[in-house]
C-alpha positions as CSV (number, residue, x, y, z in Angstrom):
1,M,191.8,89.4,169.0
2,S,190.0,88.6,165.7
3,S,191.3,86.2,163.1
4,V,190.6,86.1,159.4
5,A,188.7,82.8,159.9
6,T,186.1,84.6,162.0
7,L,185.3,87.1,159.2
8,R,182.3,85.7,157.4
9,P,180.3,87.1,154.5
10,P,176.8,88.1,155.3
11,A,174.3,85.3,155.4
12,V,172.2,84.6,152.3
13,I,168.5,85.1,153.1
14,Y,167.3,84.2,149.6
15,R,168.9,82.3,146.8
16,E,167.4,81.3,143.4
17,E,169.2,79.5,140.6
18,Q,167.6,79.5,137.1
19,L,168.5,77.7,134.0
20,F,167.5,79.1,130.6
21,A,164.6,77.6,128.7
22,W,165.0,74.0,127.4
23,W,165.0,75.0,123.8
24,V,168.1,77.1,124.2
25,Y,170.0,74.0,125.3
26,L,168.4,72.0,122.4
27,A,169.6,74.6,119.9
28,L,173.1,74.4,121.3
29,G,173.0,70.6,121.1
30,I,171.9,70.8,117.5
31,M,174.7,73.2,116.8
32,A,177.3,70.8,118.3
33,A,175.8,67.9,116.4
34,L,175.9,69.7,113.1
35,A,179.6,70.7,113.8
36,L,180.5,67.1,114.4
37,L,178.6,66.1,111.2
38,F,180.3,68.8,109.2
39,I,183.8,67.8,110.5
40,G,183.2,64.2,109.3
41,L,182.0,65.0,105.8
42,P,184.4,64.0,103.0
43,H,186.1,66.9,101.1
44,P,184.5,67.7,97.8
45,A,187.8,67.0,96.0
46,A,187.6,63.5,97.2
47,A,185.0,62.7,94.5
48,G,185.8,60.6,91.4
49,A,189.3,59.3,90.8
50,V,190.7,60.8,94.0
51,A,188.1,59.1,96.1
52,A,189.2,55.7,94.7
53,V,192.7,56.4,96.0
54,N,191.8,57.9,99.3
55,P,188.1,57.4,100.3
56,H,188.6,58.7,103.8
57,R,189.9,62.2,102.9
58,W,188.3,64.5,105.6
59,V,187.7,68.2,105.6
60,L,190.7,68.9,107.7
61,H,190.8,72.6,106.9
62,A,187.4,72.9,108.4
63,L,188.3,71.0,111.5
64,P,189.6,73.9,113.7
65,A,186.7,76.2,112.7
66,G,184.1,73.5,113.3
67,L,185.5,72.6,116.7
68,V,185.7,76.1,117.8
69,V,182.3,77.2,116.7
70,G,180.4,74.0,116.9
71,L,181.8,72.5,120.1
72,T,183.6,75.1,122.1
73,L,181.0,77.9,121.8
74,P,178.1,75.9,123.1
75,A,180.2,74.6,126.0
76,L,181.3,78.1,126.9
77,L,177.8,79.4,126.7
78,V,176.5,76.7,129.0
79,V,179.3,77.1,131.6
80,G,179.7,80.9,131.4
81,V,176.3,82.3,130.7
82,L,173.3,80.0,130.7
83,R,172.5,80.0,134.4
84,M,171.3,82.9,136.5
85,T,171.8,83.0,140.2
86,T,170.1,85.6,142.5
87,E,171.1,86.1,146.1
88,V,169.8,88.5,148.8
89,T,171.8,89.2,151.9
90,P,170.9,91.6,154.7
91,N,173.2,94.2,152.9
92,E,172.9,93.6,149.1
93,L,171.3,91.9,146.1
94,R,173.7,89.9,144.0
95,V,173.0,88.5,140.5
96,W,175.4,86.6,138.3
97,F,175.3,84.6,135.1
98,G,177.1,81.3,134.6
99,W,178.5,78.5,136.7
100,V,181.8,80.4,136.2
101,A,180.4,83.9,136.8
102,T,181.0,85.9,133.6
103,Y,178.7,88.8,134.6
104,R,178.1,90.0,138.2
105,L,175.9,92.7,139.6
106,A,175.8,93.7,143.2
107,I,173.3,96.3,144.4
108,P,173.6,97.6,148.0
109,A,170.2,97.2,149.8
110,A,170.4,100.8,151.0
111,T,170.1,102.1,147.4
112,I,166.9,100.2,146.7
113,Q,164.0,102.6,146.9
114,R,161.1,100.6,145.5
115,V,160.4,96.9,144.9
116,E,157.5,95.6,142.8
117,V,156.5,92.3,141.3
118,V,155.8,92.6,137.6
119,R,155.3,90.7,134.4
120,H,157.6,91.5,131.5
121,R,158.0,90.6,127.9
122,T,160.9,88.4,127.1
123,V,161.9,86.2,124.2
124,I,165.2,84.9,125.4
125,G,166.9,85.4,128.7
126,G,170.1,87.4,129.2
127,I,171.1,91.0,130.0
128,R,169.6,93.8,128.0
129,S,168.3,97.3,128.2
130,G,164.8,98.3,127.6
131,P,163.7,101.3,125.5
132,D,163.2,103.3,128.7
133,G,166.7,102.6,129.9
134,E,165.6,99.9,132.3
135,R,168.2,97.1,132.6
136,V,166.7,93.6,132.5
137,L,168.5,90.5,133.8
138,S,166.4,87.4,133.1
139,A,166.9,83.6,132.4
140,R,163.4,82.6,131.4
141,G,159.8,83.3,132.1
142,D,157.8,86.5,132.1
143,R,157.8,87.4,135.8
144,G,160.3,89.3,137.9
145,V,161.0,92.1,140.4
146,R,161.5,95.7,139.3
147,L,163.8,97.7,141.5
148,T,163.9,101.5,141.5
149,L,167.2,102.7,142.9
150,A,168.1,105.9,144.7
151,D,169.6,107.4,141.5
152,G,166.3,106.9,139.6
153,S,167.6,103.9,137.5
154,R,165.5,100.8,137.2
155,I,166.5,97.2,137.1
156,L,164.3,94.2,136.5
157,I,165.4,90.9,137.9
158,G,163.7,87.9,136.3
159,S,162.5,85.3,138.8
160,Q,160.5,82.1,138.9
161,H,159.5,83.1,142.5
162,P,159.1,86.9,142.3
163,E,156.9,87.2,145.4
164,A,159.5,85.5,147.6
165,L,162.3,87.6,146.1
166,A,160.4,90.8,146.6
167,R,159.6,89.9,150.2
168,E,163.2,89.3,151.0
169,L,164.3,92.4,149.3
170,E,161.8,94.4,151.3
171,R,163.2,92.9,154.5
172,A,166.8,93.7,153.4
173,T,165.9,97.3,152.6
174,R,164.1,98.1,155.9
175,P,166.2,99.9,158.3
176,T,167.0,97.9,161.4
177,G,166.3,99.3,164.8
């Protein structure tokens, strides 16, 4: 008799975690700092005679917008998007973005027809489609693995170690026996 405890997901044979480029995090930090600075600025109406009565009049009407845009958005991006994880199991390739996965892609190994290590052009990581319809999932760098699937579609997976990723994908796609 089998129990639920004995059912295990397939073993991961390759795993890579990538953060986005340092300047993306720097830009988000600057955005948060500017939001804090903006929130603390005195209201323009606090000038002159009003300032003498209440010199600490803050821009309270801007507080909610500043907190949401300047503080919450960078935090959500860091937690929900700005990390790419790639896993290969004997049965599939899995890619997701974020510590809390906001985007997931799973490709059955049996559908992968071709695997090749390539260089690609990228300015910033993320998920996008190329002009030829190729889907690109990348965090940083200009190297990756291009997959051609059984339906003819192509997907490029960015990687800091594309040779190792390609090797494990080749192993996963070989028929056993």
